[in-house]
PALUMVEX-333062 format. One record per atom (N, C-alpha, C, O): atom name; residue number from 1; x, y, z. Coordinates in Angstrom, 3 decimals, decimal comma. Layout:
BEGIN
@at: CA i: NUM c1: X c2: Y c3: Z
...
END
This chain:
BEGIN
@at: N i: 1 c1: 36,129 c2: 58,977 c3: -52,430
@at: CA i: 1 c1: 36,191 c2: 60,653 c3: -51,339
@at: C i: 1 c1: 36,813 c2: 59,809 c3: -50,665
@at: O i: 1 c1: 36,546 c2: 58,693 c3: -50,218
@at: N i: 2 c1: 37,918 c2: 60,664 c3: -50,643
@at: CA i: 2 c1: 39,007 c2: 60,600 c3: -49,335
@at: C i: 2 c1: 38,379 c2: 61,060 c3: -47,993
@at: O i: 2 c1: 37,943 c2: 62,208 c3: -47,907
@at: N i: 3 c1: 38,311 c2: 60,111 c3: -46,826
@at: CA i: 3 c1: 37,823 c2: 60,902 c3: -45,482
@at: C i: 3 c1: 38,793 c2: 61,578 c3: -44,586
@at: O i: 3 c1: 40,000 c2: 61,474 c3: -44,804
@at: N i: 4 c1: 38,432 c2: 62,112 c3: -43,810
@at: CA i: 4 c1: 39,882 c2: 62,516 c3: -42,771
@at: C i: 4 c1: 40,530 c2: 61,395 c3: -41,987
@at: O i: 4 c1: 41,719 c2: 61,585 c3: -41,733
@at: N i: 5 c1: 40,198 c2: 60,696 c3: -41,716
@at: CA i: 5 c1: 40,169 c2: 59,387 c3: -41,264
@at: C i: 5 c1: 41,548 c2: 58,874 c3: -42,103
@at: O i: 5 c1: 42,494 c2: 58,509 c3: -41,405
@at: N i: 6 c1: 41,692 c2: 58,835 c3: -43,532
@at: CA i: 6 c1: 42,455 c2: 58,322 c3: -44,022
@at: C i: 6 c1: 43,664 c2: 59,466 c3: -44,116
@at: O i: 6 c1: 44,821 c2: 59,050 c3: -44,056
@at: N i: 7 c1: 43,449 c2: 60,766 c3: -44,247
@at: CA i: 7 c1: 44,329 c2: 61,684 c3: -44,687
@at: C i: 7 c1: 44,844 c2: 61,721 c3: -43,004
@at: O i: 7 c1: 46,034 c2: 62,034 c3: -42,992
@at: N i: 8 c1: 44,466 c2: 61,562 c3: -41,999
@at: CA i: 8 c1: 45,228 c2: 61,169 c3: -40,610
@at: C i: 8 c1: 45,959 c2: 60,047 c3: -40,494
@at: O i: 8 c1: 46,968 c2: 59,985 c3: -39,792
@at: N i: 9 c1: 45,503 c2: 59,098 c3: -41,168
@at: CA i: 9 c1: 46,917 c2: 58,151 c3: -41,489
@at: C i: 9 c1: 47,907 c2: 58,417 c3: -42,438
@at: O i: 9 c1: 49,091 c2: 58,152 c3: -42,231
@at: N i: 10 c1: 47,550 c2: 58,853 c3: -43,318
@at: CA i: 10 c1: 48,863 c2: 59,236 c3: -44,541
@at: C i: 10 c1: 49,555 c2: 60,207 c3: -43,574
@at: O i: 10 c1: 50,644 c2: 59,754 c3: -43,224
@at: N i: 11 c1: 49,177 c2: 61,763 c3: -42,868
@at: CA i: 11 c1: 49,707 c2: 62,078 c3: -42,563
@at: C i: 11 c1: 50,768 c2: 61,453 c3: -41,308
@at: O i: 11 c1: 51,967 c2: 61,728 c3: -41,279
@at: N i: 12 c1: 50,130 c2: 60,630 c3: -40,367
@at: CA i: 12 c1: 50,920 c2: 59,850 c3: -39,608
@at: C i: 12 c1: 51,717 c2: 59,473 c3: -39,791
@at: O i: 12 c1: 52,673 c2: 59,603 c3: -39,027
@at: N i: 13 c1: 51,796 c2: 58,541 c3: -41,318
@at: CA i: 13 c1: 52,784 c2: 57,936 c3: -41,965
@at: C i: 13 c1: 53,903 c2: 58,429 c3: -42,035
@at: O i: 13 c1: 55,005 c2: 57,952 c3: -41,766
@at: N i: 14 c1: 53,474 c2: 59,813 c3: -42,561
@at: CA i: 14 c1: 54,823 c2: 60,968 c3: -43,149
@at: C i: 14 c1: 55,116 c2: 61,579 c3: -41,957
@at: O i: 14 c1: 56,178 c2: 62,193 c3: -41,851
@at: N i: 15 c1: 54,113 c2: 61,486 c3: -40,773
@at: CA i: 15 c1: 55,280 c2: 62,060 c3: -39,408
@at: C i: 15 c1: 54,899 c2: 63,559 c3: -39,366
@at: O i: 15 c1: 55,683 c2: 64,308 c3: -38,784
@at: N i: 16 c1: 53,525 c2: 64,196 c3: -40,046
@at: CA i: 16 c1: 52,733 c2: 65,346 c3: -40,256
@at: C i: 16 c1: 52,298 c2: 65,865 c3: -39,318
@at: O i: 16 c1: 52,081 c2: 64,937 c3: -38,539
@at: N i: 17 c1: 51,844 c2: 67,320 c3: -38,576
@at: CA i: 17 c1: 50,851 c2: 67,473 c3: -37,590
@at: C i: 17 c1: 50,278 c2: 68,050 c3: -38,584
@at: O i: 17 c1: 50,881 c2: 68,819 c3: -39,333
@at: N i: 18 c1: 49,132 c2: 67,766 c3: -38,698
@at: CA i: 18 c1: 47,881 c2: 68,359 c3: -39,403
@at: C i: 18 c1: 47,013 c2: 69,110 c3: -38,268
@at: O i: 18 c1: 46,899 c2: 68,854 c3: -37,069
@at: N i: 19 c1: 46,341 c2: 70,300 c3: -39,197
@at: CA i: 19 c1: 44,849 c2: 71,117 c3: -37,907
@at: C i: 19 c1: 44,156 c2: 70,567 c3: -38,878
@at: O i: 19 c1: 44,377 c2: 70,369 c3: -40,072
@at: N i: 20 c1: 43,225 c2: 70,342 c3: -38,124
@at: CA i: 20 c1: 41,546 c2: 69,835 c3: -38,392
@at: C i: 20 c1: 41,320 c2: 70,555 c3: -39,688
@at: O i: 20 c1: 40,951 c2: 69,793 c3: -40,581
@at: N i: 21 c1: 41,469 c2: 72,114 c3: -40,121
@at: CA i: 21 c1: 41,357 c2: 72,366 c3: -41,035
@at: C i: 21 c1: 42,148 c2: 72,187 c3: -42,328
@at: O i: 21 c1: 41,764 c2: 72,541 c3: -43,443
@at: N i: 22 c1: 43,335 c2: 71,574 c3: -42,023
@at: CA i: 22 c1: 44,539 c2: 71,081 c3: -42,905
@at: C i: 22 c1: 44,067 c2: 69,749 c3: -43,580
@at: O i: 22 c1: 44,078 c2: 69,351 c3: -44,745
@at: N i: 23 c1: 43,770 c2: 69,370 c3: -42,738
@at: CA i: 23 c1: 42,954 c2: 67,725 c3: -43,090
@at: C i: 23 c1: 41,734 c2: 67,773 c3: -43,699
@at: O i: 23 c1: 41,519 c2: 66,855 c3: -44,491
@at: N i: 24 c1: 40,714 c2: 68,739 c3: -43,524
@at: CA i: 24 c1: 39,559 c2: 68,674 c3: -44,512
@at: C i: 24 c1: 40,154 c2: 69,231 c3: -45,857
@at: O i: 24 c1: 40,031 c2: 68,612 c3: -46,914
@at: N i: 25 c1: 40,785 c2: 70,401 c3: -45,758
@at: CA i: 25 c1: 41,695 c2: 70,648 c3: -47,076
@at: C i: 25 c1: 41,972 c2: 69,734 c3: -47,936
@at: O i: 25 c1: 41,192 c2: 69,422 c3: -48,836
@at: N i: 26 c1: 43,088 c2: 69,215 c3: -47,761
@at: CA i: 26 c1: 43,695 c2: 67,727 c3: -48,095
@at: C i: 26 c1: 42,520 c2: 66,560 c3: -47,941
@at: O i: 26 c1: 42,720 c2: 65,618 c3: -48,709
@at: N i: 27 c1: 41,623 c2: 66,459 c3: -47,309
@at: CA i: 27 c1: 40,673 c2: 65,323 c3: -47,981
@at: C i: 27 c1: 40,117 c2: 65,842 c3: -49,084
@at: O i: 27 c1: 39,952 c2: 64,974 c3: -49,941
@at: N i: 28 c1: 39,780 c2: 66,860 c3: -49,390
@at: CA i: 28 c1: 38,914 c2: 67,307 c3: -50,592
@at: C i: 28 c1: 40,216 c2: 67,837 c3: -51,724
@at: O i: 28 c1: 39,980 c2: 67,835 c3: -52,932
@at: N i: 29 c1: 41,157 c2: 68,141 c3: -51,353
@at: CA i: 29 c1: 42,187 c2: 67,892 c3: -52,587
@at: C i: 29 c1: 42,491 c2: 66,846 c3: -53,154
@at: O i: 29 c1: 42,573 c2: 66,827 c3: -54,383
@at: N i: 30 c1: 42,758 c2: 65,603 c3: -52,310
@at: CA i: 30 c1: 43,041 c2: 64,561 c3: -52,645
@at: C i: 30 c1: 41,796 c2: 63,488 c3: -53,348
@at: O i: 30 c1: 41,818 c2: 62,441 c3: -53,995
@at: N i: 31 c1: 41,079 c2: 64,111 c3: -52,984
@at: CA i: 31 c1: 39,447 c2: 63,310 c3: -53,642
@at: C i: 31 c1: 39,458 c2: 63,958 c3: -54,755
@at: O i: 31 c1: 38,900 c2: 63,317 c3: -55,646
@at: N i: 32 c1: 39,980 c2: 65,262 c3: -55,180
@at: CA i: 32 c1: 39,477 c2: 66,117 c3: -56,634
@at: C i: 32 c1: 41,048 c2: 65,127 c3: -57,751
@at: O i: 32 c1: 40,996 c2: 64,528 c3: -58,826
@at: N i: 33 c1: 42,212 c2: 65,402 c3: -56,801
@at: CA i: 33 c1: 43,074 c2: 64,375 c3: -57,802
@at: C i: 33 c1: 42,852 c2: 62,888 c3: -58,380
@at: O i: 33 c1: 43,207 c2: 62,429 c3: -59,466
@at: N i: 34 c1: 42,011 c2: 62,150 c3: -57,098
@at: CA i: 34 c1: 41,768 c2: 60,608 c3: -57,615
@at: C i: 34 c1: 40,648 c2: 60,913 c3: -58,693
@at: O i: 34 c1: 40,550 c2: 60,291 c3: -59,751
@at: N i: 35 c1: 40,035 c2: 61,673 c3: -58,404
@at: CA i: 35 c1: 38,673 c2: 61,735 c3: -59,227
@at: C i: 35 c1: 39,342 c2: 62,305 c3: -60,873
@at: O i: 35 c1: 38,763 c2: 62,192 c3: -61,953
@at: N i: 36 c1: 40,467 c2: 62,812 c3: -60,667
@at: CA i: 36 c1: 41,260 c2: 63,245 c3: -62,402
@at: C i: 36 c1: 42,403 c2: 62,066 c3: -62,247
@at: O i: 36 c1: 43,454 c2: 62,140 c3: -62,884
@at: N i: 37 c1: 42,179 c2: 61,212 c3: -61,548
@at: CA i: 37 c1: 43,173 c2: 59,827 c3: -62,055
@at: C i: 37 c1: 42,008 c2: 59,154 c3: -62,401
@at: O i: 37 c1: 42,466 c2: 58,243 c3: -63,091
@at: N i: 38 c1: 40,838 c2: 59,006 c3: -62,378
@at: CA i: 38 c1: 40,010 c2: 57,762 c3: -62,696
@at: C i: 38 c1: 39,294 c2: 58,424 c3: -63,951
@at: O i: 38 c1: 38,776 c2: 57,616 c3: -64,721
@at: N i: 39 c1: 39,181 c2: 59,832 c3: -64,288
@at: CA i: 39 c1: 39,063 c2: 60,055 c3: -65,700
@at: C i: 39 c1: 40,376 c2: 59,834 c3: -66,420
@at: O i: 39 c1: 40,101 c2: 59,604 c3: -67,598
@at: N i: 40 c1: 41,460 c2: 59,809 c3: -66,256
@at: CA i: 40 c1: 42,636 c2: 59,646 c3: -67,433
@at: C i: 40 c1: 42,355 c2: 57,807 c3: -67,484
@at: O i: 40 c1: 42,479 c2: 57,308 c3: -68,602
@at: N i: 41 c1: 41,921 c2: 56,664 c3: -66,086
@at: CA i: 41 c1: 42,193 c2: 55,736 c3: -66,506
@at: C i: 41 c1: 40,849 c2: 55,053 c3: -67,742
@at: O i: 41 c1: 40,704 c2: 53,950 c3: -68,267
@at: N i: 42 c1: 39,996 c2: 56,469 c3: -67,820
@at: CA i: 42 c1: 39,153 c2: 55,814 c3: -68,900
@at: C i: 42 c1: 39,796 c2: 56,251 c3: -70,124
@at: O i: 42 c1: 38,815 c2: 56,023 c3: -70,832
@at: N i: 43 c1: 40,542 c2: 56,638 c3: -70,833
@at: CA i: 43 c1: 41,725 c2: 56,529 c3: -72,242
@at: C i: 43 c1: 42,053 c2: 55,526 c3: -72,489
@at: O i: 43 c1: 42,146 c2: 54,604 c3: -71,678
@at: N i: 44 c1: 42,307 c2: 55,472 c3: -73,687
@at: CA i: 44 c1: 42,404 c2: 53,996 c3: -74,465
@at: C i: 44 c1: 44,090 c2: 54,529 c3: -74,399
@at: O i: 44 c1: 44,438 c2: 55,578 c3: -74,941
@at: N i: 45 c1: 44,776 c2: 53,887 c3: -73,866
@at: CA i: 45 c1: 46,391 c2: 54,161 c3: -74,255
@at: C i: 45 c1: 47,196 c2: 52,750 c3: -75,214
@at: O i: 45 c1: 48,279 c2: 52,728 c3: -75,799
@at: N i: 46 c1: 46,363 c2: 51,908 c3: -75,087
@at: CA i: 46 c1: 47,145 c2: 50,949 c3: -76,045
@at: C i: 46 c1: 47,933 c2: 51,144 c3: -76,677
@at: O i: 46 c1: 48,736 c2: 50,212 c3: -76,637
@at: N i: 47 c1: 48,358 c2: 52,283 c3: -77,644
@at: CA i: 47 c1: 49,175 c2: 52,222 c3: -78,531
@at: C i: 47 c1: 50,126 c2: 53,510 c3: -78,646
@at: O i: 47 c1: 50,995 c2: 53,908 c3: -79,422
@at: N i: 48 c1: 49,439 c2: 54,002 c3: -77,337
@at: CA i: 48 c1: 51,022 c2: 54,744 c3: -76,354
@at: C i: 48 c1: 51,384 c2: 54,456 c3: -76,041
@at: O i: 48 c1: 51,026 c2: 53,719 c3: -75,122
@at: N i: 49 c1: 53,592 c2: 54,810 c3: -76,673
@at: CA i: 49 c1: 54,292 c2: 53,928 c3: -75,714
@at: C i: 49 c1: 54,692 c2: 54,693 c3: -74,377
@at: O i: 49 c1: 54,532 c2: 55,905 c3: -74,234
@at: N i: 50 c1: 55,224 c2: 53,857 c3: -73,428
@at: CA i: 50 c1: 55,452 c2: 54,267 c3: -72,506
@at: C i: 50 c1: 56,698 c2: 55,355 c3: -71,966
@at: O i: 50 c1: 57,828 c2: 54,923 c3: -71,740
@at: N i: 51 c1: 56,414 c2: 56,535 c3: -71,823
@at: CA i: 51 c1: 57,700 c2: 57,541 c3: -71,989
@at: C i: 51 c1: 57,971 c2: 57,960 c3: -70,166
@at: O i: 51 c1: 57,165 c2: 57,730 c3: -69,264
@at: N i: 52 c1: 58,967 c2: 58,440 c3: -70,062
@at: CA i: 52 c1: 59,519 c2: 59,173 c3: -68,800
@at: C i: 52 c1: 59,325 c2: 60,559 c3: -68,833
@at: O i: 52 c1: 59,116 c2: 61,110 c3: -67,752
@at: N i: 53 c1: 59,357 c2: 61,412 c3: -70,124
@at: CA i: 53 c1: 58,925 c2: 62,207 c3: -70,151
@at: C i: 53 c1: 57,922 c2: 62,955 c3: -71,274
@at: O i: 53 c1: 57,688 c2: 62,478 c3: -72,385
@at: N i: 54 c1: 57,347 c2: 64,289 c3: -70,737
@at: CA i: 54 c1: 55,978 c2: 64,565 c3: -71,920
@at: C i: 54 c1: 56,678 c2: 64,837 c3: -73,477
@at: O i: 54 c1: 56,289 c2: 64,606 c3: -74,622
@at: N i: 55 c1: 57,932 c2: 65,458 c3: -72,884
@at: CA i: 55 c1: 58,932 c2: 65,934 c3: -74,099
@at: C i: 55 c1: 60,350 c2: 65,481 c3: -73,760
@at: O i: 55 c1: 60,852 c2: 65,197 c3: -72,672
@at: N i: 56 c1: 61,081 c2: 65,497 c3: -75,544
@at: CA i: 56 c1: 62,108 c2: 65,147 c3: -75,407
@at: C i: 56 c1: 63,178 c2: 66,083 c3: -74,409
@at: O i: 56 c1: 62,941 c2: 67,259 c3: -74,132
@at: N i: 57 c1: 64,464 c2: 65,289 c3: -73,902
@at: CA i: 57 c1: 65,260 c2: 66,391 c3: -73,586
@at: C i: 57 c1: 66,550 c2: 65,651 c3: -73,673
@at: O i: 57 c1: 66,738 c2: 64,526 c3: -73,212
@at: N i: 58 c1: 67,729 c2: 66,641 c3: -74,526
@at: CA i: 58 c1: 68,990 c2: 65,841 c3: -74,745
@at: C i: 58 c1: 69,936 c2: 66,728 c3: -73,474
@at: O i: 58 c1: 69,745 c2: 67,747 c3: -72,810
@at: N i: 59 c1: 71,002 c2: 65,722 c3: -73,581
@at: CA i: 59 c1: 72,031 c2: 66,279 c3: -72,618
@at: C i: 59 c1: 72,872 c2: 67,213 c3: -73,422
@at: O i: 59 c1: 73,292 c2: 66,842 c3: -74,517
@at: N i: 60 c1: 73,160 c2: 68,453 c3: -72,934
@at: CA i: 60 c1: 73,983 c2: 69,551 c3: -73,336
@at: C i: 60 c1: 75,061 c2: 69,645 c3: -72,303
@at: O i: 60 c1: 75,213 c2: 70,803 c3: -71,914
@at: N i: 61 c1: 75,887 c2: 68,731 c3: -71,719
@at: CA i: 61 c1: 76,851 c2: 68,903 c3: -71,509
@at: C i: 61 c1: 77,900 c2: 68,175 c3: -72,330
@at: O i: 61 c1: 77,669 c2: 67,244 c3: -73,102
@at: N i: 62 c1: 79,532 c2: 68,923 c3: -71,968
@at: CA i: 62 c1: 80,673 c2: 69,019 c3: -72,961
@at: C i: 62 c1: 81,119 c2: 67,515 c3: -72,683
@at: O i: 62 c1: 80,922 c2: 66,950 c3: -71,607
@at: N i: 63 c1: 81,777 c2: 66,902 c3: -73,844
@at: CA i: 63 c1: 83,096 c2: 66,285 c3: -73,172
@at: C i: 63 c1: 84,141 c2: 66,422 c3: -71,916
@at: O i: 63 c1: 84,656 c2: 67,483 c3: -71,563
@at: N i: 64 c1: 84,309 c2: 65,396 c3: -71,430
@at: CA i: 64 c1: 85,281 c2: 65,498 c3: -70,682
@at: C i: 64 c1: 86,373 c2: 65,787 c3: -71,602
@at: O i: 64 c1: 86,441 c2: 65,401 c3: -72,768
@at: N i: 65 c1: 87,606 c2: 66,824 c3: -70,693
@at: CA i: 65 c1: 88,773 c2: 66,878 c3: -71,545
@at: C i: 65 c1: 90,014 c2: 66,925 c3: -70,127
@at: O i: 65 c1: 89,895 c2: 67,615 c3: -69,114
@at: N i: 66 c1: 90,950 c2: 66,152 c3: -70,395
@at: CA i: 66 c1: 92,131 c2: 66,022 c3: -69,157
@at: C i: 66 c1: 93,029 c2: 66,991 c3: -69,792
@at: O i: 66 c1: 93,603 c2: 66,814 c3: -70,867
@at: N i: 67 c1: 93,129 c2: 68,351 c3: -68,814
@at: CA i: 67 c1: 93,869 c2: 69,373 c3: -68,648
@at: C i: 67 c1: 94,467 c2: 69,552 c3: -67,928
@at: O i: 67 c1: 94,026 c2: 70,127 c3: -66,933
@at: N i: 68 c1: 95,967 c2: 69,126 c3: -68,009
@at: CA i: 68 c1: 96,927 c2: 69,023 c3: -66,027
@at: C i: 68 c1: 97,146 c2: 70,915 c3: -65,807
@at: O i: 68 c1: 97,233 c2: 71,945 c3: -66,475
@at: N i: 69 c1: 97,151 c2: 70,499 c3: -64,597
@at: CA i: 69 c1: 96,624 c2: 71,937 c3: -64,118
@at: C i: 69 c1: 98,479 c2: 72,402 c3: -63,754
@at: O i: 69 c1: 99,302 c2: 71,699 c3: -63,168
@at: N i: 70 c1: 98,680 c2: 73,781 c3: -64,334
@at: CA i: 70 c1: 99,911 c2: 74,135 c3: -64,014
@at: C i: 70 c1: 100,874 c2: 73,989 c3: -63,126
@at: O i: 70 c1: 101,955 c2: 73,411 c3: -63,014
@at: N i: 71 c1: 99,771 c2: 75,075 c3: -62,183
@at: CA i: 71 c1: 100,332 c2: 75,494 c3: -61,089
@at: C i: 71 c1: 100,201 c2: 74,317 c3: -59,735
@at: O i: 71 c1: 99,729 c2: 74,703 c3: -58,665
@at: N i: 72 c1: 100,537 c2: 73,275 c3: -59,865
@at: CA i: 72 c1: 100,149 c2: 72,229 c3: -58,801
@at: C i: 72 c1: 100,790 c2: 72,759 c3: -57,613
@at: O i: 72 c1: 99,955 c2: 73,268 c3: -56,867
@at: N i: 73 c1: 101,895 c2: 72,815 c3: -57,203
@at: CA i: 73 c1: 102,522 c2: 73,274 c3: -56,284
@at: C i: 73 c1: 102,080 c2: 74,488 c3: -55,930
@at: O i: 73 c1: 102,564 c2: 74,770 c3: -54,834
@at: N i: 74 c1: 101,497 c2: 75,204 c3: -56,276
@at: CA i: 74 c1: 101,192 c2: 76,805 c3: -55,682
@at: C i: 74 c1: 99,931 c2: 76,096 c3: -54,786
@at: O i: 74 c1: 99,808 c2: 76,210 c3: -53,567
@at: N i: 75 c1: 98,857 c2: 75,198 c3: -55,851
@at: CA i: 75 c1: 97,867 c2: 74,509 c3: -55,043
@at: C i: 75 c1: 98,258 c2: 73,660 c3: -53,795
@at: O i: 75 c1: 97,659 c2: 73,995 c3: -52,773
@at: N i: 76 c1: 99,099 c2: 72,677 c3: -53,677
@at: CA i: 76 c1: 99,484 c2: 72,327 c3: -52,480
@at: C i: 76 c1: 99,894 c2: 73,163 c3: -51,728
@at: O i: 76 c1: 98,923 c2: 73,343 c3: -50,993
@at: N i: 77 c1: 100,609 c2: 73,758 c3: -51,422
@at: CA i: 77 c1: 100,547 c2: 74,834 c3: -50,761
@at: C i: 77 c1: 99,551 c2: 75,176 c3: -49,818
@at: O i: 77 c1: 99,671 c2: 75,118 c3: -48,595
@at: N i: 78 c1: 98,635 c2: 75,508 c3: -50,414
@at: CA i: 78 c1: 97,698 c2: 76,279 c3: -49,720
@at: C i: 78 c1: 96,625 c2: 74,561 c3: -48,976
@at: O i: 78 c1: 95,457 c2: 74,646 c3: -48,597
@at: N i: 79 c1: 97,147 c2: 73,721 c3: -48,968
@at: CA i: 79 c1: 96,364 c2: 72,588 c3: -48,522
@at: C i: 79 c1: 96,899 c2: 72,624 c3: -46,809
@at: O i: 79 c1: 98,093 c2: 72,748 c3: -46,538
@at: N i: 80 c1: 95,809 c2: 72,495 c3: -45,722
@at: CA i: 80 c1: 96,341 c2: 72,116 c3: -44,113
@at: C i: 80 c1: 96,973 c2: 71,358 c3: -43,993
@at: O i: 80 c1: 97,861 c2: 71,755 c3: -43,239
@at: N i: 81 c1: 97,187 c2: 70,095 c3: -44,355
@at: CA i: 81 c1: 97,924 c2: 68,591 c3: -44,459
@at: C i: 81 c1: 98,029 c2: 68,150 c3: -45,697
@at: O i: 81 c1: 97,065 c2: 67,945 c3: -46,434
@at: N i: 82 c1: 99,375 c2: 67,955 c3: -46,035
@at: CA i: 82 c1: 99,712 c2: 67,383 c3: -47,423
@at: C i: 82 c1: 100,592 c2: 65,915 c3: -47,085
@at: O i: 82 c1: 100,997 c2: 65,758 c3: -45,933
@at: N i: 83 c1: 100,790 c2: 65,162 c3: -47,828
@at: CA i: 83 c1: 101,341 c2: 64,135 c3: -48,013
@at: C i: 83 c1: 101,926 c2: 64,032 c3: -49,418
@at: O i: 83 c1: 101,234 c2: 63,730 c3: -50,391
@at: N i: 84 c1: 103,085 c2: 64,267 c3: -49,475
@at: CA i: 84 c1: 103,892 c2: 64,034 c3: -50,891
@at: C i: 84 c1: 103,163 c2: 64,992 c3: -51,680
@at: O i: 84 c1: 103,198 c2: 66,162 c3: -51,300
@at: N i: 85 c1: 102,373 c2: 64,637 c3: -52,924
@at: CA i: 85 c1: 102,101 c2: 65,212 c3: -53,925
@at: C i: 85 c1: 100,140 c2: 65,142 c3: -53,986
@at: O i: 85 c1: 99,459 c2: 65,141 c3: -55,012
@at: N i: 86 c1: 99,621 c2: 65,087 c3: -52,494
@at: CA i: 86 c1: 98,310 c2: 64,959 c3: -52,488
@at: C i: 86 c1: 98,009 c2: 65,573 c3: -50,806
@at: O i: 86 c1: 98,745 c2: 65,558 c3: -49,820
@at: N i: 87 c1: 96,602 c2: 66,095 c3: -50,997
@at: CA i: 87 c1: 95,942 c2: 66,602 c3: -49,910
@at: C i: 87 c1: 95,791 c2: 65,291 c3: -48,655
@at: O i: 87 c1: 95,227 c2: 64,274 c3: -49,060
@at: N i: 88 c1: 96,166 c2: 65,291 c3: -47,499
@at: CA i: 88 c1: 95,676 c2: 64,400 c3: -46,778
@at: C i: 88 c1: 94,600 c2: 64,955 c3: -46,038
@at: O i: 88 c1: 94,821 c2: 65,999 c3: -45,424
@at: N i: 89 c1: 93,169 c2: 64,296 c3: -45,976
@at: CA i: 89 c1: 92,176 c2: 64,205 c3: -45,315
@at: C i: 89 c1: 91,887 c2: 63,171 c3: -44,533
@at: O i: 89 c1: 92,244 c2: 62,041 c3: -44,866
@at: N i: 90 c1: 91,215 c2: 63,394 c3: -43,403
@at: CA i: 90 c1: 90,652 c2: 62,573 c3: -42,371
@at: C i: 90 c1: 90,214 c2: 61,118 c3: -42,932
@at: O i: 90 c1: 89,482 c2: 61,101 c3: -43,922
@at: N i: 91 c1: 90,466 c2: 60,371 c3: -42,575
@at: CA i: 91 c1: 89,966 c2: 58,855 c3: -42,861
@at: C i: 91 c1: 88,265 c2: 58,662 c3: -42,552
@at: O i: 91 c1: 87,893 c2: 58,764 c3: -41,383
@at: N i: 92 c1: 87,255 c2: 58,381 c3: -43,636
@at: CA i: 92 c1: 85,910 c2: 58,902 c3: -43,387
@at: C i: 92 c1: 85,352 c2: 56,948 c3: -43,375
@at: O i: 92 c1: 84,390 c2: 56,512 c3: -42,743
@at: N i: 93 c1: 86,116 c2: 56,284 c3: -44,086
@at: CA i: 93 c1: 85,797 c2: 54,523 c3: -43,839
@at: C i: 93 c1: 86,694 c2: 53,943 c3: -43,046
@at: O i: 93 c1: 87,832 c2: 54,313 c3: -42,755
@at: N i: 94 c1: 85,890 c2: 52,689 c3: -42,611
@at: CA i: 94 c1: 86,883 c2: 51,843 c3: -41,853
@at: C i: 94 c1: 87,344 c2: 50,861 c3: -42,710
@at: O i: 94 c1: 86,803 c2: 50,439 c3: -43,733
@at: N i: 95 c1: 88,702 c2: 50,437 c3: -42,052
@at: CA i: 95 c1: 89,272 c2: 49,838 c3: -43,127
@at: C i: 95 c1: 88,585 c2: 48,551 c3: -43,152
@at: O i: 95 c1: 88,856 c2: 47,722 c3: -44,021
END
């Protein structure tokens, strides 16, 4: 069982301020979570392959296509500061 002192230590590390009621609540909840994990540790998982997800997920994005923007000049005219065919932006990295 996780006691309130351990909850206080974790809360301090996480920079959380907990009321005494919250400390008691989290102590009970964390203890229940650890008890459940202990039950899971009793299962034989030697033939279970490691996974990152419980279900298969596929990527549904489209292929990148290069399409030139036909109104480039109209777009560049809206720039607050322009340099040739580019937007001029403030430097953010040191040289």
